[in-house]
N, C-alpha and C positions, 0 to 999 in steps of 0.2 A: 374538253370545254375550257374556256379561258378562266383565269382565277377570279376576276371580279364577278363575272356571271355566276360562277359556281357558288361563291360566297353569298350572293344575294338570294339565289334559289334555296340554299341551305337554311336560310333564316326561317323558312316556313315551319321547321320542326319545333320552333318556339312561337306559336301563333299569337300569343298575347303580346309579345314584343314585336313580332313581324307586322301586325296590324295596328301598331301604335308607335310608329317611327316618325320623328319630325321630318317634314319635307326638306328643310335645310340640310339635314344629314343625308337623306336618301337620294335626292335629285342628282348631286354630283356623281355618286356611285352608279346610278342608273345610266347617266350619260357616258361614263367611262365604259360600262359594260356594253352599251349600245354601239360604241365605237369599236370595241373588240369584236363584236358579232358582225358588224358591217364590214370590217376588214377581211373577215373570213368569207362571208357570203357574196361579196362583190366579185370574187374570183370563181364562185361556184354557180351562181344563178345569173345568166346573161340579162334577164329582164331587170334585175336590180342594178346591174352595171349600166344599163341603158337609162334607167331612171336617174341615176346619179349624174351621168353625163348630160342629160337634158337639163337638169337643175343646176349644173355646175358645182356639185358638191363632192369634195374629195375626203371629207372627214365629218364626223358628228361631234360638234362642239357645244351646240345649244339645241333646245327643243325645236327651234325654227329650222335647223338643218335636217331634223328627222322627218318632219311632216311630208316633204316632197318625195321621200323615199318609200313611203307606205303605199301598198297596193290597194286598189279599190276592192270592195268586198265581192264584186261580181267576177273578179279575175279567176276564181277557182271553179267557175262554170262558164268560162269563156270559149270553150271548145265548140266547134260547129255541131249542131244537133245531128247532122247527117252522119257523123262518125258513129253515133250510137244506133240511129235508125237503120243504117246500112251495114252495121257490123264491122266497121273499119277500126278494129281494136288496135292494130298496129299504129294507125294515125292518132288514136286516143293516147297511146303510150308516148308517142312523139310530143303531143301536147303536154302531157303530164311531166315530161322531162324538163320542159321550160320552167317549171315551178318547183322542181325537186332538187335536193342536194345529191342524193344517191343516184346511181345509174339504173334506171328502170327499163332501158331499151332492150335488154336481153331477156325480159320476161317472155315466156312462151305463150302466145295467144292463139295458136292454131287450134281450131275446134271450139273456141269460145262461142257460147250461144246467146248470152245476154249479159247485162251489167253485173249481176250477182256472180256469174261465172268468171267474168273479168276480174272482179275484186278478189275472188278466191285464188286466182292465179297469182295476183300480186302478193297476197298474204303468204302464200306458200313459198314465194321467193324472198320473203323477209321484209316486204314493204307494207306497212300497216296503214293502208289507205282507207280513210273513212269517207262515207258519202252522206250528204244531207238527204232528206227525204224527197226533195225536189218538188215540194208542194207549190212553189212559186213558178214552176214550169220546167226547170232543169235541175239536175243534181250538181252539187259541188263535190269535187274530189280533193281530199287533203291528205298529203303524205306524212306519215309518222315513222320514226325509227323505233326499235324495241326500247331504246333508252328514253325516248319521249314518253312512251306509255308507262314506264316505271316511274319517271319523275311526276307524271300526271297523277298516278295512283298515290304517290306520296303526298302531293299537294292536296288531293281530296281527303286523304286520311286526317290531315290536320285542319282542314277548312270546312268540310261538310258538317253542318250543325253548329259550327263555332259562332258565337261564344257561349251557346246554351248547353252544349254537350260535347264530350270527348269520345272518340271512336274506340271501340273494343269489339272483337269478333264474338259477341255473345247474344245476339238478337235474332229473332225470327224476322226475315225480310219479306215484304210484300211489294212487288213491282208491278204496277198495273199496265204493263206493256210487254213486248217481246224481250226475251233474254238472249236471242240469237240474231245475228245480223251484223253488217259492217256499217254501223251508224253510231254517232257520238252518244245518243241517248242510251243505246244498248251497252256501249262501252261504260257509261256511268253506272249502269246497273251492275255490270260485272265487277267494276271497281268497288262498289259498295258491298257486294257479296264478300269480297276479300277483307275489306276494312271493318265491316260491321256485322257480317252474317255468321250465325252459329252454323257449324257444319251440318249439312243436310236440311237446313231450314230456309232455303231460298224458294220463294213462290212467285211465279210470273205467268203471263199468258203463254200458251204453248206454241202458237204459230210463230215461225221466224219472220223477221222483217225482210221482205223481198223488195229491193229497190226497183227491180225490173217491173214488178207489178204496178208500182207507183208510176213509173214512166209510161207504161202502157195505158193506164187510166188517164194520164195527162194528155197523151197523144189522141186518145179517143175523144176527150172533151174538146180538143181543138178541131177535130174533124166534124164533130157535131155542130160546133159554132160556125164552121165555114160551109156546112151542108154536104160534106163529102162522105160522112159515115152512112153505112147502109142500115136499113131497119133490122136486118139480121144481126149485125154487129152490136147495135144498141140493145136489142133484146137479150142477146147472150151476155153482155156486160151487166145488164140490170139483174139478170138471174144469178150471175156469179156474185155480184155485190150483195144481193139479198141473202144468199147462202152463207157468205162470209160474215155478214152482220149477225145472222142468227147464231152461228158458231161462236163468234166473239162475245155475244151477249151471254150465251150459256157459260162460257169460260169465266166471264167477269162475275156472274152470279155465284158460281162455285167458289171463286176467290173471295167474294164478299162474305159468304158464309164462313169461310176459313178465317178471315180477318176478324169477324165478330166472335168466333169461338176463341180467338187469342186476345180479345180486347183487354183482358185484365193483366196482360204481360207487357213489358217494355219493348214493344215491337218497333220496327221502322217501316213506314208505309209511304209510298210515293205514287202519285197519279194525277190525272187531269181533273179539273173541276167537275165535269160531267160524270166522271167515274166515281168521284166521292159522293155525288148526289145519288148515284145508284146504290152505293153502300148504305147511305142514309135511309133510302126508301126500303131497302131490304131489312134494315134494323127496325123500321116501323112495323113491317109485316111480322117480325118476330117479337114485337113488344118490348124492344130494348130502348130505354130512355136516353135522352141527351146526357152527355158528361159521364159516360160509364166506362171510359177508357183509362188505362193506367197513366198516372201523371208523368211517368218517364217515357212514355211512348213518343216517338218522333214521327210527325205527320207533315208531309210536304205536298203542296198542291199548286197547280198553275197551268194556264193554257187550256186548249181544247174546247173553247167556247164558240169558235167560228161556225156558224150554220147550225148550232144546237139550240133548241128552245129550252131555256132555263129561266126560272123565276128571277125577278129583278134582285132579290135579296139572297141569291144562292150562296154567296160568300159568307154572309151572316149565318145562314142555316148550317153550313158546314162547320163554321167556328163553334156554334152552340152544340152541335152534335158531338164533336170530339172533346170539347171542354178544355180543361186546363192541362193540355198536353204540351210538348215541346214543338213549336212551330217555326223552324228556321226558314231562312230565305237566302237566295243567292242570285246573282246576275252573271250570265255567261252566254256563250254561243258556240256553235260547232267549230269555228275557227280559233277558239281560245282554249288553251290548256289550263290556265289558272283562273278559275271562277272567283267571283268577288262576293264574300259573305255579307249578309245584312246584320247590322248590330242591333242592340236593344232599342235604339232611337229610330230604327227604320231607315238607316243610311247604309250604302254599300262602300266597303273599304277595299283598298288594293294591296296586293302582296308586293313585297320588295322586288320580286322578279318580273313585275308587270309595269311597264311605263305607260302612264295615262297621258293622253292628249285629247283636247276637245277643240274642234275647229268650227269655222263658220259652216253654213249649210252646204256650200260647194266643196268643202274639204280643202280649201286653198289657203286659209289663214288661221293661225292659232288664236284661240281666245285666252286672254290673260286676266289676272285679278286687277292689274293696273289699268287696263284699257276697256274691259268689257263687263266687269262685275257691277251688279246693281248695289243699292244701299245695303242689302243683306249679304253682300259678298258672293253673289251667285250669278251664273251666266248659263244660257241654254244654247246648245249647238250639237254638232255631230260627234259621236264618240269614235275615237281612234286609239290605237295602242301599238306597242311593240312588246310581244310576249317573248321574253328572253329564254324561255324553256326550250323552244323548238330547235331540234337538230335536223329534222327531215326537210325543212323548208324555211323561207324567210317569214318571221312571225310578225311582220308589220302590216297593219290593215287599217283602212278607213271603213267603218261599218255603216250600216243603214239605219242606225239607232239615233234617236233624238233624246238627249240626256240633259239634265241640269246638274252642273257641278257647283259645289260649295267650296270656295277657295279658302275659307276661314281656317285658321291654324288648329282649331279644336272642333270636333264633332259634338253635338249635344250629348252624346254618350260619354264624353270626357276624353276619348282617345284623340290622337292627332289626325288632322285632315291632310289633304282635301278628301271630300266624300262625294258620292253621287246620290241624289235624291231618288226616292222610290216612285218616280213619275216617268219611267222610261217607255218610249213608244217608237214605232217605226215611222220614218219620214213618209214612206209610201202609203201606209195605212192612215196617216193623219192628214192626207191631202197635200203634203209638202212635196218639194222637188227632191227626188231621190237620185238626180243626176250629179255624179261626182266629177269634178273637173278633169281628173287624170284618167278616168275610165276609158275614154275614147282612144287616147294615145296608147294605153296599155293593151287594149284589145287589138289595135292595129299592129302593134309590134308582135304580139303572139300569133296573129293570123299570118304575118309575114314569115315568122319562124317555122310554122308548120305547113306553109304553102297552101293555106286555105283561102 
């Protein structure tokens, strides 16, 4: 790893300084590190070389040079779905190679039966590929090296629960999800087990996360929508889903009882809003009042409300139930190794090794304090970044997230800015245009590279 990149990433070991660095000091170092990384990756990833040629960029000197080099967030699921549906794992490897630094072409894929088997083969060969759940229709596949995973674990060690608590491996951990599987959420649970968990005190749902099952469910929904699914297929899927739901509820209730039994200890608990409501309801059944948890308990909640019937004040109910515990927050995504913690003022801060960019909706022009900020020094646009941590792939991405950035020199918490407001949403979910200008040319290049 190049010196400037390494120095910026190493700053995370002192998070109080790392998350309070003046922009005037940090931005020149970030641009220098971005250029170091670009000079390496342009010789390793043909797609990046093509992006640079199309934009006429031979070096990164300013933030404007960086934006055209970022990939659209859809690129990591740009493979033809037929590669998965027809078991063309050799072709899927060929596609993955267009986005990877290391050579994945020699991974043995004969006899692979599904996506999870494919991922197991990659991991056995030293390629830590993580898959998104594919809830939007297709899985993303993102390559990581062993070094990436080590640096990500270090970042989480100093960032999770900052600035409210510091990690130490002395807590009972409760993760209201699977602890096995090739997914970034599972990886986060495993990292927290090392950084926070007392030996033998990790508790999670027992069933592994199987990406193949998610894919099959998505495929069936599509066949139902176009009328090609048979009644037998639908009935079998409904019966399987009902059985899994019953098993999952039983596991969750058992975990809820265990959590309530440990409520007077400084536990760490992470789950979806609906799962926290299940714990609350179980506490009501047991006669446990609100605010009966240890004040040093760490409780994290978020997501999981789509299609779930919850009361309008579910967040307020959960807050009252746990009481005055530690409630940290963070902003991140599967494609990002360095999550962004939320400060006491409810703003998200960035690590020195993470280059922030906010563009217009199409991802074609950077927003700046000079030309786009309102009277409060804020502007709303599409979040983009270069994550300097990644060695397995190019870490530059234009996301699907709509964010508001505050360009002011100081955050209301007193630390240096810029910061992101806690108003993040998806362009697609908010009815906005999620078409990124570069997406079409990137997809066309990849299709040409794999002959699809």
